[in-house]
Backbone as CSV, one residue per row, in Angstrom:
resi,resn,N_x,N_y,N_z,CA_x,CA_y,CA_z,C_x,C_y,C_z
1,MET,92.215,131.291,53.005,91.546,130.653,54.122,90.685,131.687,54.839
2,LYS,89.645,131.213,55.498,88.736,132.097,56.215,89.149,132.142,57.683
3,VAL,89.215,133.366,58.229,89.557,133.569,59.635,88.469,134.445,60.245
4,PHE,88.051,134.109,61.448,87.059,134.898,62.165,87.778,135.942,63.006
5,VAL,87.282,137.165,62.968,87.850,138.243,63.772,86.803,138.640,64.796
6,LYS,87.159,138.537,66.077,86.244,138.894,67.161,86.685,140.222,67.757
7,THR,85.713,141.077,68.034,86.001,142.366,68.651,85.782,142.268,70.152
8,LEU,86.290,143.242,70.876,86.085,143.259,72.322,84.649,143.607,72.688
9,LYS,83.888,144.115,71.728,82.488,144.429,71.984,81.597,143.208,71.791
10,GLY,82.191,142.081,71.398,81.430,140.854,71.258,80.978,140.546,69.840
11,THR,81.191,141.443,68.903,80.811,141.168,67.523,81.936,140.425,66.823
12,HIS,81.623,139.844,65.676,82.669,139.179,64.903,82.360,139.296,63.419
13,PHE,83.389,139.122,62.603,83.243,139.132,61.156,84.320,138.229,60.568
14,ASN,84.151,137.872,59.304,85.095,136.977,58.627,85.975,137.776,57.675
15,ILE,87.204,137.305,57.487,88.075,137.866,56.461,88.735,136.708,55.714
16,GLU,89.076,136.955,54.461,89.794,135.975,53.642,91.264,136.352,53.654
17,VAL,92.111,135.429,54.075,93.555,135.666,54.146,94.294,134.437,53.624
18,LYS,95.597,134.601,53.434,96.465,133.493,53.040,97.454,133.255,54.175
19,PRO,97.901,132.021,54.366,98.857,131.743,55.448,100.147,132.552,55.337
20,GLU,100.543,132.892,54.105,101.786,133.645,53.936,101.603,135.155,54.091
21,ASP,100.377,135.618,54.351,100.130,137.047,54.565,100.795,137.520,55.848
22,ALA,101.411,138.703,55.773,101.990,139.314,56.968,100.861,139.868,57.833
23,VAL,101.101,139.968,59.116,100.099,140.502,60.040,99.737,141.934,59.645
24,ALA,100.716,142.714,59.183,100.451,144.087,58.742,99.467,144.093,57.570
25,ASP,99.587,143.121,56.657,98.656,143.025,55.530,97.255,142.651,56.003
26,VAL,97.173,141.806,57.005,95.876,141.421,57.565,95.205,142.645,58.193
27,LYS,95.989,143.467,58.880,95.441,144.688,59.483,94.897,145.619,58.401
28,LYS,95.622,145.743,57.292,95.147,146.585,56.183,93.873,145.999,55.581
29,ASN,93.811,144.670,55.500,92.620,143.992,55.004,91.418,144.307,55.895
30,ILE,91.603,144.234,57.204,90.524,144.543,58.151,90.107,146.001,58.011
31,GLU,91.091,146.885,57.865,90.792,148.311,57.691,89.958,148.529,56.433
32,THR,90.286,147.830,55.357,89.545,147.962,54.102,88.122,147.422,54.242
33,VAL,87.981,146.258,54.860,86.670,145.619,54.984,85.760,146.382,55.949
34,GLN,86.291,146.784,57.100,85.467,147.397,58.142,85.434,148.921,58.074
35,GLY,86.389,149.525,57.382,86.440,150.979,57.275,87.554,151.564,58.118
36,ALA,88.247,152.555,57.547,89.387,153.169,58.229,88.951,153.945,59.468
37,ASP,87.714,154.436,59.494,87.248,155.181,60.659,86.903,154.251,61.824
38,VAL,86.573,152.993,61.541,86.217,152.035,62.588,87.450,151.301,63.104
39,TYR,88.259,150.757,62.192,89.456,149.991,62.567,90.668,150.466,61.769
40,PRO,91.250,151.609,62.141,92.458,152.057,61.439,93.607,151.077,61.679
41,ALA,94.305,150.704,60.614,95.357,149.686,60.700,96.444,150.068,61.696
42,ALA,96.746,151.354,61.807,97.819,151.798,62.701,97.482,151.561,64.171
43,GLN,96.202,151.484,64.515,95.801,151.322,65.912,95.373,149.897,66.250
44,GLN,95.372,149.000,65.281,94.914,147.637,65.528,95.955,146.820,66.282
45,MET,95.461,146.006,67.195,96.294,145.010,67.864,95.569,143.675,67.682
46,LEU,96.231,142.730,67.029,95.636,141.421,66.785,96.194,140.415,67.783
47,ILE,95.305,139.627,68.368,95.693,138.667,69.400,95.213,137.285,68.970
48,TYR,96.127,136.314,69.001,95.786,134.939,68.660,96.281,134.023,69.770
49,LYS,95.367,133.282,70.374,95.678,132.376,71.488,96.434,133.098,72.599
50,GLY,96.001,134.310,72.930,96.592,135.065,74.027,97.909,135.735,73.695
51,LYS,98.338,135.689,72.446,99.623,136.257,72.049,99.385,137.395,71.060
52,VAL,100.008,138.541,71.301,99.892,139.680,70.397,100.730,139.391,69.157
53,LEU,100.102,139.516,67.991,100.793,139.226,66.736,101.601,140.437,66.289
54,LYS,102.848,140.214,65.926,103.730,141.290,65.464,103.533,141.506,63.971
55,ASP,103.621,142.774,63.543,103.368,143.135,62.151,104.294,142.435,61.163
56,ASP,105.521,142.175,61.549,106.493,141.625,60.604,106.467,140.099,60.518
57,THR,105.526,139.450,61.209,105.409,137.992,61.125,104.239,137.625,60.215
58,THR,104.218,136.386,59.759,103.120,135.922,58.913,102.123,135.129,59.753
59,LEU,100.970,134.862,59.164,99.964,134.066,59.868,100.465,132.639,60.084
60,ALA,101.186,132.095,59.107,101.722,130.736,59.249,102.730,130.662,60.392
61,GLU,103.568,131.686,60.542,104.548,131.710,61.632,103.868,131.738,62.997
62,ASN,102.665,132.310,63.045,101.910,132.391,64.296,100.925,131.233,64.453
63,SER,100.990,130.244,63.569,100.151,129.037,63.610,98.662,129.332,63.467
64,VAL,98.313,130.400,62.745,96.907,130.711,62.495,96.426,129.775,61.390
65,THR,95.325,129.067,61.632,94.815,128.079,60.687,93.424,128.460,60.197
66,GLU,92.931,127.693,59.239,91.596,127.886,58.680,90.547,127.843,59.792
67,ASN,89.579,128.746,59.734,88.459,128.836,60.675,88.871,129.117,62.115
68,SER,90.089,129.574,62.339,90.472,129.978,63.695,90.009,131.419,63.906
69,PHE,90.107,131.906,65.142,89.680,133.275,65.384,90.808,134.106,65.976
70,ILE,90.780,135.372,65.594,91.738,136.362,66.073,90.931,137.437,66.785
71,VAL,91.408,137.886,67.926,90.751,138.970,68.654,91.401,140.279,68.233
72,ILE,90.589,141.283,67.971,91.109,142.584,67.574,90.757,143.608,68.634
73,MET,91.713,144.450,68.960,91.440,145.587,69.834,92.205,146.777,69.297
74,LEU,91.747,147.951,69.630,92.401,149.169,69.181,93.256,149.728,70.296
75,THR,94.449,150.184,69.939,95.316,150.825,70.915,94.926,152.283,71.027
76,LYS,95.344,152.903,72.097,95.007,154.298,72.332,95.822,155.210,71.433
77,ASN,95.254,156.396,71.175,96.009,157.413,70.444,97.165,157.876,71.300
78,LYS,98.273,158.208,70.674,99.448,158.609,71.428,99.445,160.095,71.770
79,GLY,98.526,160.868,71.215,98.473,162.301,71.464,97.958,162.622,72.849
80,ALA,98.379,163.761,73.411,97.949,164.162,74.745,96.472,164.540,74.748
81,SER,95.960,165.074,73.631,94.564,165.470,73.574,93.643,164.255,73.569
82,GLY,94.131,163.098,73.201,93.325,161.892,73.168,93.126,161.278,74.534
83,GLU,93.806,161.788,75.560,93.732,161.178,76.884,92.320,161.202,77.439
84,GLY,91.603,162.308,77.258,90.240,162.402,77.758,89.312,161.437,77.049
85,SER,89.468,161.287,75.752,88.581,160.403,75.012,88.893,158.942,75.285
86,THR,90.140,158.599,75.559,90.454,157.200,75.831,89.934,156.787,77.193
87,ALA,89.865,157.712,78.127,89.334,157.381,79.446,87.850,157.035,79.338
88,SER,87.131,157.698,78.440,85.716,157.409,78.299,85.477,156.102,77.557
89,THR,86.432,155.637,76.755,86.240,154.384,76.046,86.722,153.194,76.852
90,ALA,87.438,153.411,77.918,87.985,152.309,78.710,86.900,151.377,79.261
91,PRO,85.760,151.885,79.780,84.758,150.964,80.295,84.206,150.026,79.219
92,THR,84.029,150.500,77.994,83.490,149.631,76.962,84.498,148.566,76.569
93,LYS,85.770,148.857,76.649,86.779,147.857,76.327,86.954,146.880,77.482
94,LYS,86.809,147.340,78.707,87.091,146.507,79.870,86.030,145.420,80.056
95,ALA,84.772,145.730,79.812,83.710,144.769,80.051,83.864,143.491,79.234
96,PRO,84.100,143.544,77.910,84.227,142.309,77.160,85.480,141.519,77.508
97,GLU,86.514,142.162,78.027,87.725,141.434,78.378,87.428,140.383,79.443
98,VAL,86.444,140.649,80.294,86.086,139.703,81.339,85.575,138.414,80.714
99,SER,84.812,138.510,79.618,84.235,137.324,79.016,85.236,136.543,78.180
100,SER,86.228,137.189,77.616,87.198,136.481,76.777,88.418,136.134,77.606
101,LEU,88.223,135.218,78.541,89.250,134.863,79.511,90.578,134.453,78.894
102,PRO,90.635,133.631,77.828,91.940,133.237,77.295,92.718,134.404,76.701
103,THR,92.026,135.407,76.164,92.731,136.510,75.529,92.956,137.681,76.472
104,ALA,92.288,137.703,77.601,92.408,138.839,78.506,93.802,139.026,79.101
105,PRO,94.576,137.983,79.432,95.866,138.219,80.064,96.829,139.075,79.237
106,ALA,96.860,138.921,77.937,97.804,139.699,77.134,97.478,141.190,77.170
107,PRO,96.218,141.617,76.861,95.947,143.044,76.912,95.999,143.589,78.334
108,ALA,95.511,142.816,79.299,95.474,143.309,80.666,96.877,143.501,81.223
109,SER,97.809,142.649,80.848,99.154,142.766,81.402,99.928,143.917,80.782
110,THR,99.613,144.306,79.556,100.337,145.410,78.937,99.749,146.763,79.317
111,ALA,98.446,146.831,79.566,97.824,148.109,79.868,98.304,148.716,81.189
112,PRO,98.358,147.968,82.304,98.812,148.584,83.548,100.255,149.069,83.476
113,VAL,101.101,148.391,82.750,102.489,148.827,82.629,102.545,150.184,81.947
114,ALA,101.757,150.349,80.893,101.760,151.615,80.177,101.189,152.726,81.056
115,MET,100.137,152.426,81.807,99.530,153.442,82.649,100.447,153.836,83.801
116,SER,101.100,152.862,84.418,101.962,153.181,85.541,103.187,153.953,85.087
117,ALA,103.590,153.770,83.853,104.718,154.540,83.336,104.332,156.004,83.175
118,MET,103.047,156.262,82.888,102.606,157.638,82.705,102.600,158.394,84.030
119,SER,101.904,157.845,85.032,101.781,158.569,86.287,101.304,157.633,87.388
120,ASP,102.113,157.472,88.417,101.705,156.655,89.550,100.796,157.435,90.493
121,SER,100.808,158.762,90.406,100.036,159.584,91.326,98.550,159.618,90.975
122,ASP,98.177,159.245,89.766,96.782,159.308,89.349,96.122,157.928,89.403
123,VAL,96.377,157.186,90.464,95.843,155.838,90.603,94.323,155.881,90.697
124,TYR,93.776,156.836,91.437,92.328,156.927,91.580,91.663,157.184,90.233
125,GLY,92.211,158.094,89.445,91.650,158.402,88.134,91.688,157.204,87.205
126,GLN,92.763,156.434,87.278,92.878,155.248,86.431,91.867,154.189,86.860
127,ALA,91.704,154.005,88.151,90.750,153.015,88.642,89.328,153.428,88.285
128,ALA,89.020,154.700,88.405,87.683,155.184,88.096,87.358,155.009,86.620
129,SER,88.359,155.126,85.756,88.098,154.985,84.326,87.791,153.540,83.946
130,ASN,88.103,152.580,84.810,87.839,151.176,84.518,86.515,150.686,85.097
131,LEU,85.783,151.558,85.790,84.501,151.161,86.355,83.471,150.978,85.250
132,VAL,82.590,150.038,85.440,81.531,149.788,84.479,80.246,150.353,85.060
133,ALA,79.526,151.141,84.261,78.298,151.759,84.745,77.268,151.789,83.624
134,GLY,76.029,152.062,84.003,74.970,152.222,83.015,74.627,150.924,82.311
135,SER,74.401,151.031,81.004,73.999,149.855,80.230,75.124,148.830,80.125
136,ASN,76.375,149.274,80.242,77.499,148.333,80.205,77.518,147.440,81.440
137,LEU,76.984,147.943,82.552,76.976,147.178,83.792,76.144,145.904,83.648
138,GLU,74.945,146.022,83.076,74.080,144.851,82.899,74.747,143.813,82.006
139,GLY,75.371,144.270,80.923,76.049,143.345,80.018,77.201,142.633,80.698
140,THR,77.950,143.369,81.506,79.089,142.781,82.217,78.619,141.756,83.243
141,ILE,77.565,142.090,83.976,77.017,141.146,84.959,76.569,139.866,84.262
142,GLN,75.889,140.010,83.128,75.418,138.829,82.403,76.584,137.989,81.900
143,GLN,77.654,138.639,81.437,78.826,137.900,80.956,79.494,137.126,82.094
144,ILE,79.559,137.730,83.265,80.147,137.041,84.418,79.279,135.848,84.813
145,LEU,77.960,136.044,84.796,77.055,134.937,85.114,77.205,133.805,84.102
146,ASP,77.357,134.152,82.828,77.525,133.136,81.788,78.824,132.362,81.971
147,MET,79.866,133.022,82.428,81.149,132.348,82.643,81.053,131.326,83.768
148,GLY,80.219,131.607,84.756,80.128,130.732,85.917,79.353,129.461,85.670
149,GLY,78.757,129.335,84.501,78.009,128.123,84.205,76.769,127.964,85.067
150,GLY,76.240,129.071,85.588,75.030,129.018,86.391,75.273,128.770,87.868
151,THR,76.530,128.721,88.302,76.809,128.452,89.709,76.804,129.719,90.548
152,TRP,76.820,130.890,89.914,76.800,132.151,90.657,75.401,132.741,90.558
153,ASP,74.916,133.318,91.660,73.644,134.011,91.568,73.895,135.492,91.288
154,ARG,72.878,136.158,90.795,73.011,137.543,90.339,73.418,138.479,91.481
155,ASP,72.924,138.254,92.694,73.250,139.124,93.823,74.725,139.043,94.195
156,THR,75.317,137.869,94.068,76.736,137.708,94.387,77.601,138.487,93.410
157,VAL,77.237,138.432,92.130,78.000,139.138,91.099,77.790,140.615,91.279
C-alpha cells in the first residue's frame, strides 16, 4: 500500500509498505529511500493521527491505511556536543508544527518534559531557541494566516 510521509518542513514523499510491516521496518525503508544522512532510522519519530508510533508495533495495529499520511520528525542527538546544533535547528522544526495542528500536540507535549528534566534554570535559553527569525519568520506568519481562513490580518499575526 502507498503511504504519504510528511516532514515538518512541509515537504512530503510516498513510500510503499505492507500493513504487516513493523514501524521499525518502515523507518528503515524511509532511511533507504531518503538517505541515511537525511533521515537516519535511529532518530526518526513517526506520528499518525497525533500518536507516536512505537517500533515494535505494525502499521495495521496502528490503523494506518492506504493513502493515509504519517508525519516524520527527527529526535535530537543524545550526545552533549549535539546540544549546540540542536538549538540552532529548533526554529526550523517549530515553525511547521504551528501549521500541522492535529500532529503538534504529541511532539509539543514531549519536548518540554525532556527540556525541563535537563535544566529548569536555563528557561531563557530554551525560550530563545524557539524564536522564529529571518526567512523562517515570513513562512511562519503565512502559515498562521492560512490557518485562520483569512479572518486574521497580517499586522495582528
